[in-house]
C-alpha positions as CSV (number, residue, x, y, z in Angstrom):
1,X,-16.7,5.6,3.4
2,X,-14.0,5.2,6.0
3,X,-11.0,7.5,5.5
4,X,-7.4,6.3,5.5
5,X,-4.2,8.2,6.2
6,X,-1.6,9.2,3.6
7,X,0.7,6.4,4.7
8,X,-2.1,3.8,4.4
9,X,-2.8,5.2,1.0
10,X,0.8,4.7,0.0
11,X,0.8,1.1,1.3
12,X,-2.4,0.3,-0.6
13,X,-0.9,1.7,-3.8
14,X,2.2,-0.4,-3.2
15,X,0.1,-3.5,-2.7
16,X,-1.8,-2.8,-5.9
17,X,1.4,-2.3,-7.8
18,X,3.1,-5.4,-6.4
19,X,0.1,-7.7,-7.1
20,X,0.8,-11.3,-6.0
21,X,4.3,-10.3,-4.7
22,X,2.9,-8.0,-2.0
23,X,4.3,-9.3,1.2
24,X,5.7,-7.2,4.1
25,X,9.3,-6.9,3.0
26,X,8.4,-6.5,-0.7
27,X,6.1,-3.6,0.3
28,X,8.8,-2.0,2.4
29,X,11.4,-2.4,-0.3
30,X,9.1,-1.1,-3.0
31,X,8.1,2.0,-1.1
32,X,11.7,2.7,0.0
33,X,12.8,2.6,-3.6
34,X,10.0,4.6,-5.3
35,X,9.8,7.2,-2.4
36,X,13.6,7.4,-2.2
37,X,13.5,7.2,1.6
38,X,14.0,4.5,4.1
39,X,10.8,2.8,5.3
40,X,11.1,0.6,8.4
41,X,9.2,-2.7,8.8
42,X,7.2,-1.1,11.7
43,X,6.2,1.9,9.5
44,X,4.5,-0.7,7.2
45,X,3.3,-3.3,9.6
46,X,1.1,-1.3,11.9
47,X,-0.9,0.5,9.1
48,X,-1.0,-2.7,7.2
49,X,-2.7,-4.5,10.1
50,X,-5.2,-1.6,10.4
51,X,-5.9,-1.8,6.7
52,X,-6.6,-5.5,6.9
53,X,-8.7,-5.2,10.1
54,X,-10.9,-2.5,8.4
55,X,-11.3,-4.6,5.2
56,X,-9.2,-2.5,2.8
57,X,-6.8,-5.4,2.3
58,X,-7.1,-9.2,2.4
59,X,-4.3,-11.7,3.0
60,X,-3.5,-15.3,2.4
61,X,-0.5,-17.5,3.0
62,X,1.7,-18.2,0.0
63,X,3.6,-21.4,-0.7
64,X,6.3,-22.5,1.8
65,X,9.7,-22.3,0.3
66,X,13.0,-23.9,1.1
67,X,14.7,-20.5,0.8
68,X,12.6,-19.4,3.8
69,X,13.2,-22.6,5.8
70,X,9.9,-24.1,4.9
71,X,7.9,-21.0,6.0
72,X,5.3,-19.3,3.9
73,X,4.9,-15.6,3.2
74,X,1.7,-13.7,4.1
75,X,0.6,-12.1,0.8
76,X,-1.6,-9.1,0.8
77,X,-4.1,-7.9,-1.9
78,X,-6.3,-4.9,-2.2
79,X,-9.9,-5.7,-1.5
80,X,-12.9,-4.2,-3.3
81,X,-13.3,-1.7,-0.4
82,X,-9.6,-0.8,-0.8
83,X,-9.9,-0.4,-4.5
84,X,-13.0,1.8,-4.1
85,X,-11.1,3.9,-1.5
86,X,-8.1,4.4,-3.9
87,X,-10.5,5.4,-6.7
88,X,-12.2,7.9,-4.5
89,X,-8.8,9.3,-3.2
90,X,-7.5,9.6,-6.8
91,X,-10.6,11.4,-7.9
92,X,-10.4,13.8,-4.9
93,X,-6.7,14.5,-5.6
94,X,-7.3,15.1,-9.2
95,X,-10.0,17.7,-8.4
96,X,-7.8,19.4,-5.8
97,X,-4.7,19.5,-8.1
98,X,-6.8,20.8,-11.0
99,X,-7.5,23.9,-9.0
100,X,-3.9,24.4,-7.9
101,X,-2.3,27.4,-9.6
102,X,0.7,26.7,-11.8
103,X,4.1,27.0,-10.0
104,X,6.5,29.2,-11.8
105,X,10.2,28.2,-11.9
106,X,12.4,30.4,-9.9
């Protein structure tokens, strides 16, 4: 299986969580909110294009809306390959964290 970076993993998880609302700005806003840090559009766009090129995500054009001046949004969804990658990553993380010694409060 191809490996993905931590940032790509975070983007994939955001797309999975957002479901049919996963377009570029929604992904950015979602990650900024849950990670409690600013994510730029560029920090999302480049890894997102790589994920799509490598088959981890798929995209389609949503409906055009008057609010967007008649333009449509490009909606992303996690592909089977992407979901398999997330499952593998989760399994690996669970194994690693299960071996991590408990941290005592200072």
